[in-house]
C-alpha positions in Angstrom: 37.2 -49.9 -54.0 39.7 -47.2 -53.8 41.9 -47.0 -50.8 42.5 -43.7 -48.9 45.7 -41.9 -49.5 47.5 -40.2 -46.6 49.9 -37.4 -47.3 52.1 -35.8 -44.7 53.5 -32.4 -45.7 56.5 -30.7 -44.0 54.7 -27.3 -43.8 51.2 -25.9 -43.5 49.2 -25.5 -46.7 48.9 -21.8 -47.7 46.4 -22.1 -50.5 44.6 -24.7 -52.5 43.4 -24.7 -56.1 40.8 -27.3 -57.2 41.4 -29.0 -60.6 39.5 -31.6 -62.5 40.9 -35.0 -63.2 42.7 -33.8 -66.2 44.5 -31.1 -64.2 42.5 -28.1 -65.6 41.4 -25.6 -62.9 37.8 -25.6 -62.0 35.6 -22.5 -62.5 35.3 -20.0 -59.7 32.5 -20.8 -57.2 29.0 -19.6 -58.0 27.7 -16.4 -56.2 24.8 -18.5 -54.8 27.3 -20.5 -52.8 27.2 -19.7 -49.0 29.6 -17.0 -48.0 33.0 -17.8 -46.7 33.4 -18.0 -42.9 34.6 -14.7 -41.6 37.6 -14.4 -39.4 37.1 -14.1 -35.7 38.2 -10.5 -35.5 35.5 -9.4 -37.9 32.9 -11.5 -36.0 34.0 -9.9 -32.7 33.6 -6.4 -34.1 30.1 -7.2 -35.4 29.1 -8.7 -32.0 30.4 -5.6 -30.2 28.3 -3.4 -32.5 25.2 -5.5 -31.9 25.7 -5.5 -28.1 26.1 -1.7 -28.2 22.9 -1.4 -30.2 21.0 -3.6 -27.8 22.3 -1.7 -24.8 21.1 1.6 -26.4 17.7 0.1 -27.1 17.5 -1.2 -23.5 18.4 2.2 -22.0 15.8 3.9 -24.2 13.1 1.3 -23.1 14.0 1.9 -19.4 13.6 5.6 -19.9 10.2 5.1 -21.4 9.1 2.7 -18.6 10.4 5.1 -15.9 8.4 7.9 -17.6 5.2 5.8 -17.7 5.7 4.7 -14.0 6.1 8.4 -13.0 2.9 9.3 -14.8 1.0 6.4 -13.2 2.2 7.5 -9.8 1.2 11.1 -10.4 -2.3 10.0 -11.6 -2.7 7.7 -8.5 -1.7 10.6 -6.1 -4.1 13.0 -7.9 -6.9 10.4 -7.7 -6.4 9.9 -4.0 -6.2 13.6 -3.3 -9.4 14.3 -5.3 -11.3 11.5 -3.6 -9.8 11.9 -0.1 -12.8 14.0 1.1 -15.2 11.4 -0.2 -13.1 8.6 1.4 -13.1 10.5 4.8 -16.9 11.0 4.7 -17.5 7.4 3.7 -15.2 6.2 6.5 -17.1 8.3 9.1 -20.5 7.1 7.8 -19.3 3.5 8.1 -18.1 4.1 11.6 -21.4 5.7 12.5 -23.3 2.7 11.3 -21.0 0.3 13.1 -21.3 2.3 16.4 -25.1 2.5 16.0 -25.2 -1.3 15.6 -23.0 -1.8 18.7 -25.2 0.6 20.7 -28.3 -1.3 19.6 -26.8 -4.6 20.6 -25.6 -3.1 23.9 -22.0 -4.0 22.9 -20.2 -1.2 24.6 -18.7 -0.4 28.0 -20.5 2.6 29.6 -17.9 2.7 32.4 -15.1 3.4 30.0 -17.2 6.1 28.3 -18.0 7.7 31.7 -14.3 7.5 32.7 -13.3 9.4 29.5 -15.9 12.1 30.2 -14.7 12.4 33.8 -11.1 12.8 32.6 -12.2 15.7 30.4 -14.4 17.4 33.0 -13.0 20.1 35.4 -11.8 18.5 38.6 -14.4 19.0 41.4 -15.6 17.1 44.4 -19.3 17.4 43.5 -20.0 15.6 40.2 -23.2 14.2 38.8 -23.1 11.9 35.8 -26.3 11.6 33.7 -26.6 8.3 31.8 -29.3 6.5 29.9 -31.5 4.4 32.3 -30.2 1.2 30.7 -26.7 2.3 31.5 -27.2 3.2 35.2 -26.9 -0.4 36.6 -23.4 -1.1 35.3 -22.2 2.2 36.7 -23.7 1.6 40.1 -22.3 -1.9 40.2 -18.8 -0.7 39.5 -19.3 2.1 42.1 -20.4 -0.3 44.8 -17.6 -2.8 43.9 -14.9 -0.2 44.3 -15.9 1.9 47.3 -12.4 3.5 47.6 -12.2 4.6 43.9 -12.9 8.1 42.5 -16.2 6.8 41.2 -17.5 6.2 44.7 -17.8 10.0 45.2 -19.9 10.5 42.0 -23.7 10.6 41.9 -25.1 8.7 38.9 -28.5 9.7 37.6 -30.8 7.9 35.1 -31.7 10.4 32.4 -33.9 9.3 29.5 -32.8 12.4 27.5 -29.2 10.9 27.4 -28.9 8.4 24.5 -27.4 4.9 25.3 -23.6 4.8 25.3 -23.4 8.5 26.1 -23.2 10.5 29.2 -23.2 14.1 30.6 -21.0 15.1 33.5 -22.1 18.1 35.5 -20.0 20.0 38.0 -20.5 23.4 39.7 -18.0 24.9 37.2 -19.3 23.4 34.0 -20.4 20.2 32.2 -18.9 17.8 29.7 -20.8 15.6 27.3 -19.7 12.3 25.8 -21.7 12.3 22.5 -21.0 9.8 19.7 -22.2 12.2 16.9 -20.0 15.0 18.2 -17.0 12.7 18.5 -17.5 11.5 14.9 -17.8 15.1 13.8 -14.5 15.9 15.4 -12.8 12.9 13.8 -14.3 13.9 10.4 -13.0 17.5 10.8 -9.6 16.2 11.7 -9.5 13.9 8.7 -10.5 16.6 6.3 -8.0 19.1 7.7 -5.2 16.5 7.5 -5.5 16.5 3.6 
């Protein structure tokens, strides 16, 4: 078995030529051999070029995405605007059905409804409030329970022509109605004008 030979040179080796055992130079390497390793300066230049190319592609991709996002936003806004009237009408119809169910279930406070109508009526000492016969008892109970309140001076009348959850306030100078359908119509008009 051959032993390893160690040679120590006083300077760095500048070039090497391969020779066969007889001392004759070996032929030049075949072109199919892997390419020689490039120096670090060439590699850094190629890396910088690749990075610049990737940054340019990324910037272009961002521009395309921003353009697409702007078009989607514009389409969304146009869709909402074109359907806003339908949305408003649907919302009012849903509210109408919910209120109708609440009235049918007697799930409302007639006293609050009367109070709002009184606030809208012209101030006068002689006031008559017409309510549905089913709504008369809660109004009279509140009136009797608070003899010092403003409600104590009001005359409540059962009127079958007035629907449940509604009222009509009459004074010598005019009258005010609290009507669910009229209130919903006002809300609908306000929604449609807001567009």
